[in-house]
N, C-alpha and C positions, 0 to 999 in steps of 0.2 A: 363833361370834360370841355373846358371852355377852349376859345381859337388861341393858337399861339402867339405870345408877344411879338415874336419877329415878324409877323405878318404886319405890324404897325410901323416897320421900319420905312424909310423914304424909298420909293421906287419898287416896293415890293410887289409881286405879281403872283396871285394865288395859282396853286398848282391845279390840275385837272385830273379826272378818273382817280386812278389808282393813288395818286399822291395829292389829292385834295386835302385841305387844311393846313397845309403848309407851303412855302414859297417856291414857285416855278424857278424864279430868278428875281435879283434886286436892281434889274436895268441893264445889266450887261453879261448876258450867259459866258461868252467867251473869255472876258478878264477874269470872271468868277472860276471859270474852269482853271485857268492859269494859277490862280492863288490856291486854289484846292490842291491841284496837282504839286505845288512847292510846299503844302503843309502848313499854309498861312490862314486858312479860311475854316470855318464851321459850317456844318450843313444840319439844318433844323429838320431831324426826322421824327418830331414828336407825335407824329401819327401812327408810330409802330406801336405793337401791343406787346406788353410785357408781363411775364409770369414769373411767380416764384415757386418754388418746391423746398419745403423745409422738412425736419425729421431726420431720425438717425439713418433711415433706409433710401434716402433720396436718389442717391447715386446709383446703388445697385440695383434700384427700382426703374429709373431711367435707362439704364444698361440693357435691362432685359427687354426692352422694348425698341430701342434706337438702333440704327445703322452703324453708329460710332461707338466706340469703347468709352465709357463714361464713369466706370465704375472705380478707376483709380484717378480721376480728376483732380489735380492739385488746386489748392486754393489760388487764385489769380490766373489759371490756366485756362485758355479757350479752346473751343471746339464748335464744330458746325455738324450736324446731326440730322438725319430724315427720320420720320415716322412712315412706314409704307403700308399699304393695304397686304391682303395674304397673296395676291398676284404680283407683288413687287413695286406697284404704282406708287408714285410720292404723293402722300396725303397731306404732310407737314414738313416744313424745313424750318429748323431752329438754330440760332447761335446761343450757345451755351457757355455760361463763365459760372464758376462756384466761388463764393467768397469764405469759405470755410463754415457757414454757418446755414446759408441758403443757396439754391441753384438759380440763376437767373435765366430765363428763356426769351430772347428777343424774337418776335415773330411779325409777320405782316398785320396791318391793321384789322383786316376782317377773321384773321384766323386765332385770334385770341381768345375769343368766346368759344368757338367749336373745340380748339384744343384742350382749353381748361375743363370742358364738359367731358370730353374724352378721356383726359387724364383722370378726371374724378372717378369715372366709372372703372377704371381699372386699379383703385388703390387696394381693393380687398381688405385683407388684415395688416397691410404695412403700415409701418410707423411714416407715414407721409401726410403732408398737407399742401394742396395746391390754392394758390391765389392770385387773383387778376390785379396787378398793382398799377395800371397803365394810368388811372386817374391822380396818383401820387408821385409816377415817375415818367421820365420822358428820354428819348435817345437822340443824341446829337453826334455826328460823325466828323472826323477829321483825317486827312490823307498823311499820317505820321505814326511812327510808335508810340504807344502808351507812355513810354518815358520823356518825349519830347513834344507832349501836347503844348500849345501856346496857351499864354494867358487870354482869358481868366479861367482859373481852375475852379470847378465845382466842389464843394465839400462833399466828401464821403461817394466820389464817383466811382463805379465800377467800371473797368475798362475790357471790352471784348476786342480782341485783335483777329483780324480776318485770316485763317490759315490757308486761303485760296492762293497766297503768292508763292508757296512751294508744295510738290506734291507730298502727301503724307508717306512715311515710310511703310506703313500698313494699307497705303491704297493703291491705285493704279491710274496712270494718266494716258488716255487714247490719243491726244494731241500728240504729233510728231515734231512739230517746229522746235528746234534746238534754242530758238529765241522766244519762247513762248511769253507774250505780253503781261502774263500774271507776275512776272519777275519785278514789276516795276508798279504794282499794285499793293501798297502799303496802308490798307485800310483798317482804321479803329472805331469803335463805336462806343460812346460812352453813356452808362445809363445815369442820370442826374435826377435831384429831385426836381420835380415839374416846376416847383417856384423859381428855381434858378435860371429858367428861360428869360424872366424879366430882367435878371442881371445881365445876362449875356446880350439882351436887345440894348440895354443902357451902355454896355461897353462897346458895342457898334456904333451906336450914336455918337460916343466921346470919341471914338477914332481908336479905342484901345483893342479892338477885336475886328475881325473882317466875316462877312457872311458870305455863303454861296448857295444858291438854290438848287434844287433837286435835279434839275436839267444838267447842270454841270457835273452831278454825281453820276448821272446816267450816261453821259458821253464817256465819262472814263471807264465806267463799269464795261460798258459794251467794247470798249477799245481793248479791255483786259481779258475779254471772253468768259466774263463771270456770270454765270446764270442767277438768276432771281427768282424766287417762287412766284411772286404775284405775274411775271411775264412770261417766262419760258415755260412754265408746268401748266399741263391741262389733266384732264382724268386719266390719260393713257401714258403720261411720262413715266419712263423708267430712269434711274439714276445714270446708266450707261449714255444715255443719248445726249446728254448735255455735258458729260464728262466731269459728273460730280463724285465718282469714284475717287478723283485725287484730292478732295478734301473732306467729304462728308460720309464717307463709308469705310470701315475697317473690315478688310478681306479676311483677316485673320480670326473674326469673330463670327460666332454661329448663333442659333437659338433665339431668333427675334421675328417677328412677322415680316414675310416677304423675303427673307434670307436665301430661301431655296431659289426663288426667280433671279436674285442677285448672283448666285454661284452659278445657276447655269448658265445665263447669258455671258457671264464673264469666262467662263471655262469651256463651253462646249457650243455657243451660239453666236449670234450678230445682233447688235441693237437695231431695232426694226426702223428707227429714225436717228438722225443726226444733226447735231447743231453744226451751223455754219456762221462764219463772220463775213458780211458783204460789204464791200467797197460800193457805194451807188454813185450812178451818174446824177451830178447836180446842176445840169445844164438848164433844166426846167424849174428849178427852184422848188421842186416837190419833194418833201420829206415823207415816205410812206408812214403809216400808221401800223400799229400792232393789230395783227389780224387780216392785214392786206394778203391777197393771195400771191405766191410766188410760182412763176410757170415757166416751162421749158419747151424747147421746139422738138418734136418727134424725130429722130434720126431714121426710123425704118417703120414703115415703108416710106421710102424716097417720093416725094410728091411730084405728080406729073409736071410736065414743062408748062409755065406759066402760072401754076398754082402755088399758092403759098404754104409754106410747112405747117402741119397740124401742131397744135400747142395742147399740153396737157398740165393741168396743176400738180406741182410736186410737193408743196410746203406753205408755209404762212410765215410772215413777219412777226416776231414775238416782241422786239425791243427795237428802237430808232433813235438817232440823236445827230446832230451836228457838232463835229469834234473840231477843236481849236486848230489842230495841224492834220487831220485825216479828212477833213471835210465830211460829208454825209456819209453816215455808217449804219448798220443794223446788224442784229442777230436774227437768224431764222432758222426753224426746224424743218429738215426736208426729208423726204423719203430715203432710205438708205441706198438704193440702187441708183440714185442719181449721180453720174460720173463727175469727179470733181474738174474734169476740163470743160464741161458743157458752160454754156453762157445761160445765165438766168436773167429772166425779166419779171419785175414786180409792177402789178397792175394796182395803181392807187389814183384816186381822184380822176378817173378817166383817162391818165397818162400811163404810158408805159416808161419805166425807169430801168435802165440796164443795170445789172448787178454782176459785179465780179466776184467769185467766191473764194474765200480762204477757209480751208478744211480746220474744224475744231476737232469734231470725231471724224477720223477719216472714212471715206466710201467703203474701203476694204477692211474696215476693223473688223476682226473676226476672232475667233476662240484663242485663248490664251494656252489652251493644252492641246498638244497634238494627239488625237485619239486615232490608234491604228485601226484601219479598217479590216474587218474579217473577211476572208475570202469567200465568194459565192459557193454555195454547194454545188458539186459536180463539176468544179472547175479544177484542174490540177495546177500545181505551181512549182 
């Protein structure tokens, strides 16, 4: 797979780490954010992986393994689904759309191979075929409905519209904010022929299209509290911890790997960790990086006079960005017991960055089912 033609555009600065091989920005990330937010710019996501599943049994087969109900997915309908391990931890997150003949799965770049291999092992005698088509197809994104995508239009494009903007009727939202920022998240990913990227680059050069880098997308994603597999997920992540039940889990569905844990935590337990949105102090011009520790001062025992309060690590930064209106912001995963009112500090580059948290998953998020407690033996009531 060759490099993206959009990297040859004037001002293009290549991304780093997870987003290498595409442009971080094209010279002005703040202007690019505004254009993207207004639905006037494309984001090159050609480093994403793309799988197809064909065959008469494809939807029922995927439905049997996924957290989302996919067996009745209509042509053109979008869904998000998770594949979990036996303990309910997230192993893969996929953007799913079916065109009537094949099901398209969009994943992070490094997930295409492992997911394709796992799906291949699960075929058994069913009429399904899995293929990695990343070499022939690519993803570009735009912040608008599929019906209002700006020119130029790619021939045969398949549109996936992100369901994060509203809570699924068969899902559940932990976040209690009535003004959930996801309501402004109107994200669409287009699966296009990879060769069309050169046409898009030509359109940008001629002024007939506009491009935004992945830094612009990341800032808007973080502001929408939208989890991403490559950043918010580690080997211990449960869907509940990042509020993924609102878009990627059908709670009326059973009989898939990890479903018992999903139901237990939802109905009887508490998420052991929780996602928070952070407003960061930008006075030191330091933007914390993913993995930077989040710490808090211990309330008890109280320090002796003249002693500094003891600090303890309570979580880690998962994503960070500079938003064109909100300034420096981040998502972090912290321990469940961290109070919502406590002041947090991010340790980054040898500097302490103050952070004000906004709950995505509340600290007191608990069981959805009120289970009556049985009276203890020997006690009269």
